[in-house]
VEXVEX-603658 format. One record per residue (C-alpha): x, y negated, z; residue in three letters. Coordinates in steps of 0.1 Angstrom, whole numbers, plus 2048, in hexadecimal, padded with zeros to 3 digits. Each point is the difference from the previous one (the first is absolute). Last residue first. Layout:
N
XYZALA ...
//
This chain:
357
79E7256D7GLY 80F81381DALA 8017F0822VAL 821802815PHE 8197F77E5GLY 8087DD80DLYS 7EE7F9821TRP 7EA7E27F9ARG 7E88187EFARG 7F880C823MET 7EB7E1805TYR 7EA80B7E3GLU 7FB822811VAL 7F67EE820PHE 7E57ED7EELEU 7F38207EFPRO 7FD80E823SER 81A81A80BLEU 7F382180FGLY 81681A7EFARG 7E58057E5ALA 8047DB7F8VAL 8258057FDLEU 7FC81D7E7GLU 7E77ED7ECGLU 8177E27FELYS 81B8177F2THR 81E809815LEU 8247F77F8PRO 80D80A818PRO 80981F814LEU 7EA81C80DARG 81381181CPRO 8138217FDSER 7F781D817TRP 81981C806ARG 8057F7825PRO 7DA806806ASP 7F67EE81FLYS 8077E27EBVAL 7DE8027F0GLN 7EC7F981FLEU 8147E1808PRO 7FF7F37DCTRP 7D98037FEASP 7FB7DE7F0PRO 81C8067E7ASN 8037E47E6ALA 7F77E4819ILE 81381281CALA 8208017EASER 7FB7DA7FAARG 8007F8825GLY 80D81A819LEU 80C7FA823ALA 81881980EVAL 803809824ALA 81A80381CASP 81B7F27EBALA 825805809GLY 81380B7E0LEU 7F3824804ALA 7DC7F3800LEU 8077ED7DFALA 80F8207F2LYS 7E0813809GLU 7EB7E77EDGLY 8168037E1GLU 7FE826801SER 7DA7FF803ARG 7FF7EB7E1THR 7F57DD7F7TRP 8117E8818ILE 8057E07ECLYS 8047E881EGLY 7F2802823ALA 81080C820ALA 7EF800822PHE 8147FF821LEU 7F0809821ARG 80B7F0820VAL 80781B81BGLY 8248057F5ASP 8087DC809PRO 80B7E87E3VAL 8227F87F2ALA 80D8237F6ARG 7E08077EEARG 8027DE7EFPHE 8238087F2ALA 7F78237F5THR 7E07F47EFLEU 8127E47EFALA 8198177F0HIS 8257FA801GLU 81C8027E7ASP 7F27E37EBPRO 8037E981EARG 7EF7DF7F7LYS 7EB80F7E4ALA 7F481C816THR 7FF8247F5ASN 7E580E7E9LYS 7EA81D80BLEU 7E17EB808ALA 8017EC7E0GLU 7E87E3807TRP 8107FD823ILE 7E17F5813SER 80980B823LEU 7E2806817HIS 8087FB824LEU 7ED81381BPHE 7F27FD823ASP 80B7DC804ALA 7FE7F3824GLY 8157E0802ASP 820813807GLU 7FA8137E0CYS 7FB7DF7EELEU 8217F380ETRP 81481E7F3ARG 7EF7FD7DEALA 8097DB7FEVAL 82480A808GLN 8008197E3LEU 7F07E57EBASN 81D7E8806GLU 81881C7F7ASP 7EF8067DFLEU 7FC7DC7F6ASP 7E17EF7F2LEU 7FF7E07EBGLY 7E680C7E8LYS 7E481A802ALA 7ED7F87E0ASN 81481A7EDGLY 81B80F816PHE 8167F281AASP 80781881DGLU 7EE81581APRO 7DD7F77F5SER 7EB80681FLEU 7DE80F808ARG 7F67FC824MET 7F181681AGLY 7E3802819VAL 7EF82180AVAL 7E1800817PHE 80981981BPRO 8097E780CALA 7F47DC805PRO 7EF7EB7E5ALA 8007DA808ALA 821802812ASP 8118137E4ARG 7F27E87E6ALA 80E7E2814ALA 822811804ARG 8028087DBLEU 7F67DD7F6VAL 8197F1819GLU 81C8157F3ARG 7FA7F97DBALA 7FB7DB807LEU 8217FE814ARG 8158117E6ALA 80B7DF7F0ARG 8087F1822GLY 81581D80CGLU 8108037DELEU 80F7DD802ALA 7ED7E27F2GLY 7DB804800GLY 7E1802817TRP 8107EE81DGLY 8067E17EBASP 8187FA7E3THR 7EB80F7E5ARG 80E80B7DFARG 7ED8207FDASN 7FC80A7DCGLU 8258087F8VAL 80C80D822THR 7E1816800SER 7F180D821LEU 7E47E67FEPHE 7F88097DCGLN 800825809THR 7E57F981AILE 7EB7ED7E7LEU 8028187E2TYR 8218077EDGLY 7FD8267FCHIS 802809825ALA 7F37F6822GLY 7DE8107FBHIS 7F3809822ILE 7F58257FFGLU 7E2805817VAL 7F481D814GLY 7E781C806ASP 7E07F07F3MET 7E1802815GLY 7F17E07F4ALA 8087EF821GLU 8248097FBARG 8017F17DEALA 7EE7E180DARG 81A7FC81DARG 81D8037E7ALA 7F07E57EBALA 7FB7EA81EALA 825803808ALA 80A7F87DDPHE 7E97E1801ASP 80F7F5822ALA 8228007EFILE 7F17EE7E3VAL 7F37E4816ARG 8207FB813ARG 8137FC7DFILE 7E77E87F1ASP 7FE7EB820GLN 8267FE801GLU 8017F17DDASP 8048137E0SER 8137F17E3ALA 7EC7FB7E0ARG 7FE8187E3CYS 8048047DBILE 7FF7DD7F0GLY 8217F7810GLU 80C81B818ALA 7FC7F9825ALA 80F81581BSER 7F481D816ALA 7E08057EBSER 7E07EF7F7TRP 7E88047E2PRO 7F17E27EFLEU 7DA7FF800GLY 7E08137FBGLY 80C82280CILE 7F68127E0LEU 80D7E67E7ASN 81F7FB815LYS 8098257FEASP 81680A81DALA 8248067F7ARG 80D7E3814LEU 7F381181FGLY 7EF8217F6GLY 7F480A822HIS 800825809PHE 7EF81D810ILE 8048247F5GLN 7E3813810ALA 80982380CPHE 7EC81F7FDVAL 807822810LEU 7F581E7EBALA 7EB81E808GLY 7E67FC7E5ARG 7E57F7819LYS 8197E780FHIS 8047EF7DEMET 7DA7FD7FDLEU 7FC7F1823ASP 81C7E77FAALA 7F27F57DELEU 7DD7FA80FARG 8107ED81DLYS 8147EB7E7LEU 7DF7F77EEGLY 7EF7F7821PRO 81F7EB80BVAL 8017E87E3HIS 7E57EA80EARG 8167FA81EASP 8167E97EBASP 8247FF7F5TYR 8038257F6ILE 7FB7FC7DAGLY 8078187E4LEU 80A7EE7E0GLU 7EA7FF7E1GLY 8117E17F3ALA 8247FA809TRP 8187F381BGLY 7E97F681DGLN 8127F081CGLY 7EA7E1804ASP 7E381680ALYS 81580E81CSER 809824809VAL 80280B7DCHIS 7FD8257FAALA 81B8127ECALA 7F38207F1CYS 7F681A81ATHR 81881980ETHR 7F7825802VAL 814815818ILE 8038267FFGLY 7F88027DBPHE 7EE8217F8GLY 7EE7FA7DFGLY 7E07F9813ALA 8117E280FALA 80C7F67DDARG 7DE8047F0MET 7F07EC81CASP 8187E37FALEU 7F57FB7DCTRP 7DB806808ARG 8017E681BLEU 8117E77EAGLU 7E78057E5ASP 7E47FB818GLU 80E7DF80BGLY 80A7F6823LEU 7F77DD80ATHR 8177E47F5GLY 7E57E87F5ASP 8078067DBASP 7FC826806ASN 81D818800SER 8108137E3GLN 81C7E77F7GLY 81A81C7FFASN 81F7F6814THR 80F81F810MET 80780A824ALA 813820802ALA 7EF821805LEU 81581181BVAL 80E824801ILE 80F80C820ARG 7E581880AASN 7E2804816ARG 8057DE810SER 8017FB826SER 7F97E2816ALA 812802822GLY 80F7DD804GLY 82280C7F5ARG 7F280C7DFPHE 7FB8257F9THR 8078117DFMET 7F38227F4PRO 8168147E9ASP 7F68017DBLEU 81D7EB7F4LEU 817819812ALA 7F78187E3SER 7F3823809MET 
//
């Protein structure tokens, strides 16, 4: 039996049936008011039925001014709780834990959707304004309220999105955070938002509710101005602040770091954080062998994105070591049969070679 199929327990006591996580993915399948859409429910249900131990929602904005795209799941208002409860109940019937990924877009929020100029750590002409103390304190409270709502809905945890160039990453960045007050400057100031958000979420939703954060270990794509060694220190601090897991968004999960090409991020982070804190690894994991290699490097679980789109029952199939996953390209009809709405299928055309035709 593969180690991927072993149960996994978090330090607060929650337990997953295996070490295979459905990663949060943008899909635009929720309603205009942020309530859970039927297409989103169907998509997640197929993955829970397919054996995923933990199902993570798409990114859900904690503040109305943090919305990044149309059709985004919301968790900024109590009216979102009934849909989240419906989701949690269904996931539990399937035997899966369910986490809400909670985030704020910062400068990547859509000004047309939020009705004004986005805000971030520092101003960028025509893109965003600099936040004031009131903005920052409000968003920390919003993250805490989101964690409370997830818990009230019966969900099992939250993944705070601190990766991919969204608000928390913008504060961590040496490029996008040019502040000279207590929320910028040296790493301690730039990491302050991440730490206070995690502490607030932890206080709002005590164990066994699971609280963790997704991090980009180094510069990649929209995550700019990040340093590996700084993020190792951020990881240590987050563990002190109560993180149950850290999710490393590596993009190529088996590739070594850019800063130290002879070292893998998973090995470095495993060495940096306590044994009880779980590490998730994401990035082009398609096969059982690749997942097992990620575990050997230091991960406790693997988070699947595109491979979970193409293979909704990946966890059930990897029980057979001879199984080969379905690889892209897939036709629109194949993707719809795998639980994607036509809107989600069109979004996947952004990934070169994923959708046939």
